[in-house]
Structure formats: C-alpha cells, structure tokens
C-alpha positions in Angstrom: 0.0 0.2 -0.1 1.5 3.5 -1.0 1.0 6.0 1.7 0.6 9.9 1.4 3.4 12.1 2.6 0.9 13.1 5.4 1.0 9.8 6.8 4.6 9.4 7.1 5.2 11.4 10.4 2.4 9.0 12.1 3.9 5.9 10.6 7.4 6.7 11.7 6.1 7.6 15.1 4.4 4.3 15.5 7.4 2.4 14.3 9.6 3.8 16.7 6.9 3.0 19.6 6.7 -0.7 18.2 10.7 -1.0 18.4 10.4 -0.2 22.2 7.8 -2.7 23.0 8.4 -6.1 24.5 9.7 -9.0 22.2 6.8 -11.2 22.5 4.4 -8.4 21.1 6.8 -7.7 18.2 7.2 -11.3 17.2 3.3 -11.6 17.3 2.8 -8.5 15.4 5.2 -9.5 12.7 2.9 -12.6 12.1 -0.3 -10.8 11.4 -1.6 -9.9 7.8 -4.9 -8.3 9.3 -6.6 -7.3 12.7 -7.5 -10.0 14.8 -10.8 -10.2 16.4 -11.4 -12.4 19.7 -14.7 -12.1 21.2 -15.3 -8.4 21.7 -11.6 -7.5 21.3 -10.0 -6.3 18.1 -6.2 -6.4 18.1 -4.6 -4.4 15.3 -2.1 -5.4 12.7 0.7 -3.2 11.9 -1.1 -1.5 9.1 -3.7 -0.3 11.5 -1.6 1.0 14.3 -0.8 4.3 12.8 -4.5 5.4 12.0 -5.9 4.1 15.3 -3.3 5.8 17.4 -3.6 9.1 15.3 -7.5 9.0 15.3 -7.7 8.7 19.1 -4.7 11.2 19.8 -2.9 8.6 22.0 0.4 10.5 21.7 -1.3 13.7 23.2 -2.9 12.2 26.3 -0.7 9.2 26.8 2.8 9.7 25.6 5.2 6.7 25.5 2.4 4.1 25.0 1.0 2.4 22.1 -2.5 1.5 21.5 -2.5 -2.1 20.3 -6.2 -3.0 20.3 -9.8 -1.9 21.3 -13.0 -3.2 22.9 -15.8 -0.6 22.1 -14.9 2.6 23.6 -12.0 1.1 25.4 -8.4 0.8 24.1 -5.4 -1.5 25.2 -2.1 -0.2 25.6 1.7 -1.2 26.1 4.2 1.1 27.7 7.1 1.6 25.2 9.9 1.5 27.4 12.2 -1.4 26.1 10.5 -3.8 28.8 8.0 -6.6 28.9 5.6 -4.8 31.4 1.9 -5.1 31.7 -1.0 -4.7 29.2 -3.2 -1.8 30.2 -6.8 -0.7 29.4 -8.5 2.6 29.5 -11.6 4.4 28.1 -10.4 6.2 25.0 -10.2 9.9 25.7 -9.0 9.4 29.2 -6.6 11.9 30.9 -3.4 10.0 31.3 -1.5 7.2 33.1 -3.9 7.6 36.3 -6.7 6.2 34.1 -4.9 2.8 33.1 -6.1 -0.4 34.5 -3.8 -3.7 34.1 -5.4 -6.4 32.0 -2.8 -8.9 31.9 0.9 -8.7 33.5 2.4 -9.4 30.3 1.5 -9.6 26.6 2.5 -13.0 26.0 0.5 -14.5 28.9 -2.6 -12.3 27.4 -2.0 -13.8 23.8 -2.1 -17.4 25.1 -5.3 -16.7 27.0 -7.0 -15.5 23.7 -7.0 -12.1 24.8 -9.3 -12.9 27.6 -10.5 -9.8 29.8 -10.7 -9.9 33.7 -14.2 -10.1 35.1 -15.6 -6.8 35.8 -16.1 -6.2 39.6 -19.9 -6.6 40.6 -21.0 -2.9 41.3 -22.2 -2.2 44.8 -25.8 -1.0 43.9 -29.0 -1.3 45.8 -31.9 -3.1 44.0 -34.0 0.0 43.7 -33.2 3.9 44.4 -34.3 7.3 43.3 -32.0 8.3 40.4 -30.8 11.8 39.7 -29.0 13.7 37.0 -26.5 16.2 38.1 -23.2 18.1 37.2 -24.5 18.4 33.6 -22.8 21.5 32.1 -25.6 24.5 31.9 -24.9 24.3 27.9 -25.5 20.6 27.8 -29.0 20.5 26.5 -28.0 17.8 24.1 -26.6 15.6 27.0 -29.9 16.1 28.6 -32.0 15.0 25.6 -30.0 11.8 25.4 -30.5 11.2 29.2 -34.1 11.9 28.7 -34.3 9.0 25.9 -32.3 6.7 28.3 -34.3 7.0 31.2 -37.6 7.1 29.3 -38.9 10.5 30.9 -41.2 12.8 29.2 -39.7 16.2 30.1 -40.9 18.8 27.7 -38.0 20.1 25.4 -38.9 23.7 26.3 -38.1 22.9 30.0 -34.7 21.3 29.5 -32.9 24.6 30.1 -34.9 25.1 33.3 -34.0 21.7 34.3 -30.2 22.1 33.9 -30.4 25.2 35.9 -32.2 23.2 38.8 -29.7 20.3 39.2 -29.6 17.8 40.6 -32.8 16.6 38.7 -35.0 13.8 40.2 -35.3 11.7 37.1 -37.1 8.4 38.2 -38.4 7.2 41.4 -37.5 3.6 42.8 -35.5 2.9 39.5 -33.2 0.0 39.1 -29.5 1.1 39.4 -28.3 -2.2 38.0 -30.2 -1.9 34.9 -29.1 1.6 34.3 -25.7 0.8 34.8 -26.1 -2.0 31.8 -27.6 0.8 29.8 -24.5 3.0 30.5 -22.5 0.5 28.8 -23.7 1.9 25.5 -23.9 5.5 26.5 -20.5 6.2 28.0 -21.2 10.1 27.6 -23.9 9.9 30.3 -21.8 7.9 32.8 -20.5 11.1 34.8 -24.0 12.5 35.3 -26.1 9.7 36.7 -26.6 9.3 40.4 -28.5 7.3 42.9 -29.8 8.4 46.4 -28.2 6.4 49.1 -30.2 7.9 52.0 -27.0 9.8 53.0 -26.6 11.7 49.7 -25.9 10.9 46.0 -23.6 8.4 44.6 -22.5 7.8 41.1 -24.2 4.9 39.2 -20.8 4.4 37.1 -18.2 5.2 39.4 -14.6 5.2 37.8 -11.1 6.5 38.4 -11.3 9.1 35.7 -11.1 12.7 36.9 -14.6 13.5 35.6 -16.1 10.8 37.8 -14.2 12.2 40.6 -16.1 15.3 40.7 -18.0 16.0 44.0 -21.5 14.4 43.8 -24.2 17.0 43.7 -26.3 17.7 46.8 -30.0 17.3 46.8 
C-alpha cells in the first residue's frame, strides 16, 4: 500500500514505539496480515496501528504508550520502555496514566489466553433507588436530551434549560440502578451524570477512576 506524505510522520512515530515494545508483542505483530478479532477485542495489525493511534490522539494524552487494540470505547495499551510490562486498558479519551487499569501482567500470557478480559467487579448498587441527574454543564442540552431518552422520561423540550439550572434533577423514583448501569455500557457520555440516592446523599451509578467521575456528587 502506498502511503501519502501526510501519513509518514504518524507511521514513523508508531514504528519507533513498536521498536520499544516487548519482544513477544513484536514477534506476534510480525506474524499478522490483518486485524485479529477475539470475542469483543480487536487487536490491530501493523497497518492499522498508525491510523488508530492518530485517530484517538494517543500520543497527546498518553505519551510513550502504543494502543494495540480496542474493545468498544476502551483501548488496550503497551508502555514502550524496552521492557515486557503489563497490558493496560483505559477508556478512550482518558486523561493519562492514572486512568490505566492492568488487563494482564504481560502480553505473551494475554495472547495465550485468547485475549481474555478480567471479569468486571460486581457494582455495589441497591436493587432500587431514586435516580438523579447532576453536574451536567449548563449548556449541555444535548446531553440532557440523551438522558431523557435513556431514562424514558417525558420532560418537555422547552423545559430542559430550566432543568439544567435546577440540578440535581430527580429523574426516576424507585428505579433499578443495576439496569441503568447496563444501559450506560452503551452511553459512555452519560456516565458522569447519573446518580442514585443512598439515603445519605448521592453516589455515582458508574464510578470510575477518571477525573470526571471524581467530581463531587451533587447535593440534593
């Protein structure tokens, strides 16, 4: 495949990163002719790496790492430090190393497992609880429209700006936080804004280690 001049810097950057990954990954990468799909995980071949890493701006927010695969809105990464360290995972668009979770202690073991992912911890959520929306930016009407659809509420569109000014918003009484958390698997943009009433205050339905989710829960 002939590459344009504009692609050359990205290709060279990725090639430099590849050269500093562990030997097991480099051997495996050299054996590929196309991307590999294992369950929900897509592992990139060499041809795909420059475009994928450039599209998500990996070098801007996670310098020194190479995104080697993807599972929906999560990427898989190797640290390019001439070692054979862990395989990491993070939500795409994360803020940096603090957002990384370890998927496997080394690439070779992960490859032999068929790129199996660790089981997600069971969230500690009540069977039912009142659900609130909070911390949505005041100009976030589009987010509120998406939340309206997700929650199945019938707020009038003309009232949405007023609701944003009156956060936190009681969105549903005696809702099922577990079901909402499953819905948020497919609505990552809404994860920082959904909360449930613990009886002592509000807590996030989708807690993560990201800076967005570390915001103080809204007060009722």
